[in-house]
Structure formats: C-alpha cells, structure tokens
Backbone as a chain_set.jsonl record, in Angstrom:
{"seq": "MKNRLYSLYQMILQSLTFYLGVDQEKKRAGRPPKVSDLQFSG", "coords": {"N": [[0.782, -1.165, 0.08], [1.927, 1.278, 0.834], [3.746, 1.617, -1.024], [2.396, 2.001, -3.445], [0.745, 4.417, -2.542], [3.131, 6.029, -2.92], [4.02, 5.833, -5.384], [1.803, 7.065, -6.503], [2.093, 9.645, -5.476], [4.358, 10.548, -7.026], [3.427, 10.723, -9.511], [1.436, 12.716, -9.275], [3.336, 14.992, -8.501], [4.805, 15.085, -10.9], [2.981, 15.744, -12.922], [1.99, 18.111, -11.585], [4.633, 19.452, -11.927], [5.173, 19.454, -14.71], [2.669, 21.059, -15.741], [2.814, 23.666, -14.179], [5.429, 24.134, -15.684], [4.551, 24.514, -17.969], [2.97, 26.505, -17.831], [4.534, 28.809, -17.003], [6.153, 28.838, -19.521], [3.797, 30.35, -20.845], [3.392, 32.767, -19.795], [5.646, 33.798, -20.223], [5.342, 33.931, -23.318], [3.572, 36.148, -23.383], [0.895, 36.203, -24.101], [-2.47, 35.956, -23.33], [-3.785, 32.461, -22.294], [-6.26, 30.619, -23.791], [-8.125, 29.236, -22.448], [-9.363, 29.264, -19.449], [-8.047, 28.417, -16.083], [-9.933, 27.519, -14.391], [-12.047, 26.251, -16.188], [-10.279, 24.492, -17.542], [-9.718, 22.64, -15.583], [-12.276, 21.763, -15.031]], "CA": [[0.344, -0.127, -0.022], [2.712, 2.54, 0.895], [4.344, 1.788, -2.435], [1.295, 2.744, -4.422], [0.928, 5.963, -2.68], [4.405, 6.916, -3.319], [3.977, 6.295, -6.866], [0.501, 8.119, -6.887], [2.555, 10.98, -5.386], [5.238, 10.953, -7.832], [2.653, 10.854, -10.727], [0.935, 14.178, -9.225], [4.277, 15.591, -8.546], [5.232, 15.068, -12.17], [1.995, 16.512, -13.794], [2.27, 19.457, -11.347], [5.693, 20.212, -12.394], [4.53, 19.875, -16.207], [1.693, 21.805, -15.807], [3.578, 24.575, -13.869], [6.41, 24.452, -16.561], [3.836, 24.868, -19.137], [2.219, 27.867, -17.167], [5.535, 29.62, -17.078], [6.281, 29.236, -20.788], [2.805, 30.987, -21.545], [3.496, 33.987, -19.151], [6.676, 34.714, -20.83], [4.858, 34.295, -24.499], [3.062, 37.351, -23.466], [-0.472, 36.138, -24.417], [-3.277, 34.961, -22.049], [-4.199, 31.334, -22.451], [-7.5, 30.816, -24.415], [-8.884, 28.537, -21.401], [-8.93, 29.646, -17.949], [-8.015, 27.392, -15.172], [-11.364, 26.804, -14.088], [-12.396, 25.401, -17.686], [-9.208, 23.434, -17.683], [-9.786, 21.712, -14.638], [-13.578, 21.133, -15.037]], "C": [[0.879, 1.439, -0.047], [3.28, 2.754, -0.383], [3.424, 2.288, -3.301], [1.162, 4.192, -3.979], [2.148, 6.743, -3.024], [4.439, 6.971, -4.681], [2.906, 7.174, -7.397], [1.266, 9.436, -6.802], [3.641, 11.3, -6.361], [4.704, 11.474, -9.052], [2.418, 12.534, -10.672], [1.955, 15.173, -9.23], [4.73, 15.828, -9.982], [4.408, 16.036, -13.224], [2.1, 18.134, -13.119], [3.295, 20.223, -11.957], [5.584, 20.478, -14.006], [3.858, 21.1, -16.261], [2.413, 23.394, -15.248], [4.426, 24.826, -14.993], [5.623, 25.374, -17.809], [3.209, 26.45, -18.962], [3.196, 28.812, -17.281], [5.818, 29.883, -18.256], [4.942, 30.338, -21.119], [3.112, 32.477, -21.129], [4.59, 34.356, -19.717], [6.32, 34.694, -22.431], [4.095, 35.423, -24.448], [1.759, 37.26, -23.691], [-1.06, 35.28, -23.33], [-3.705, 33.57, -22.935], [-5.992, 31.483, -22.831], [-8.656, 30.214, -23.459], [-8.515, 28.971, -20.378], [-8.641, 28.333, -17.155], [-9.031, 26.763, -14.702], [-11.806, 25.733, -15.2], [-11.57, 24.464, -17.793], [-9.497, 22.552, -16.879], [-11.359, 20.919, -14.425], [-13.929, 20.292, -16.145]], "O": [[0.46, 2.418, -0.663], [3.343, 3.882, -0.871], [3.853, 3.196, -4.012], [1.385, 5.112, -4.765], [2.14, 7.927, -3.361], [4.827, 7.992, -5.248], [2.98, 7.858, -8.419], [1.226, 10.259, -7.716], [3.828, 12.509, -6.506], [5.22, 12.416, -9.654], [2.852, 13.386, -11.447], [1.719, 16.215, -9.842], [5.07, 16.992, -10.195], [4.885, 16.809, -14.055], [2.244, 19.144, -13.808], [3.119, 21.343, -12.437], [5.872, 21.571, -14.495], [4.366, 22.105, -16.759], [2.472, 24.264, -16.117], [4.194, 25.944, -15.453], [5.934, 26.434, -18.352], [3.058, 27.302, -19.838], [2.757, 29.872, -17.727], [5.851, 31.088, -18.505], [5.317, 31.301, -21.788], [3.098, 33.355, -21.992], [4.617, 35.585, -19.786], [7.027, 35.498, -23.039], [3.835, 35.862, -25.569], [1.196, 38.337, -23.496], [-0.575, 34.358, -22.674], [-3.924, 33.651, -24.143], [-6.777, 32.254, -22.278], [-9.838, 30.538, -23.566], [-7.307, 29.139, -20.212], [-9.009, 27.251, -17.615], [-9.064, 25.538, -14.588], [-11.87, 24.522, -14.99], [-12.051, 23.399, -18.183], [-9.588, 21.432, -17.382], [-11.568, 19.846, -13.858], [-15.03, 19.743, -16.178]]}, "num_chains": 1, "name": "protein.A"}
C-alpha cells in the first residue's frame, strides 16, 4: 500500500511540475491562454 501511495505522489508531482512549467512558458509568451484554469480543470 505504501508503495502505491508513493507512486501516486510521484505521478501528481510530475504532472504539477509539467503543468507549472507549461504555465511559465505561456506567461513568458505574453499572451493570455484561451482557456481559463477553471475551465481546464472542469
């Protein structure tokens, strides 16, 4: 069980890191994203 929780944690961490990285790229590009965060998560 502990191993599954750890791998789940790793997956979430990877996804967050990827998403935050993409988010930083968009901000540097200087144009707002077409889809808001709320629409994207929903």
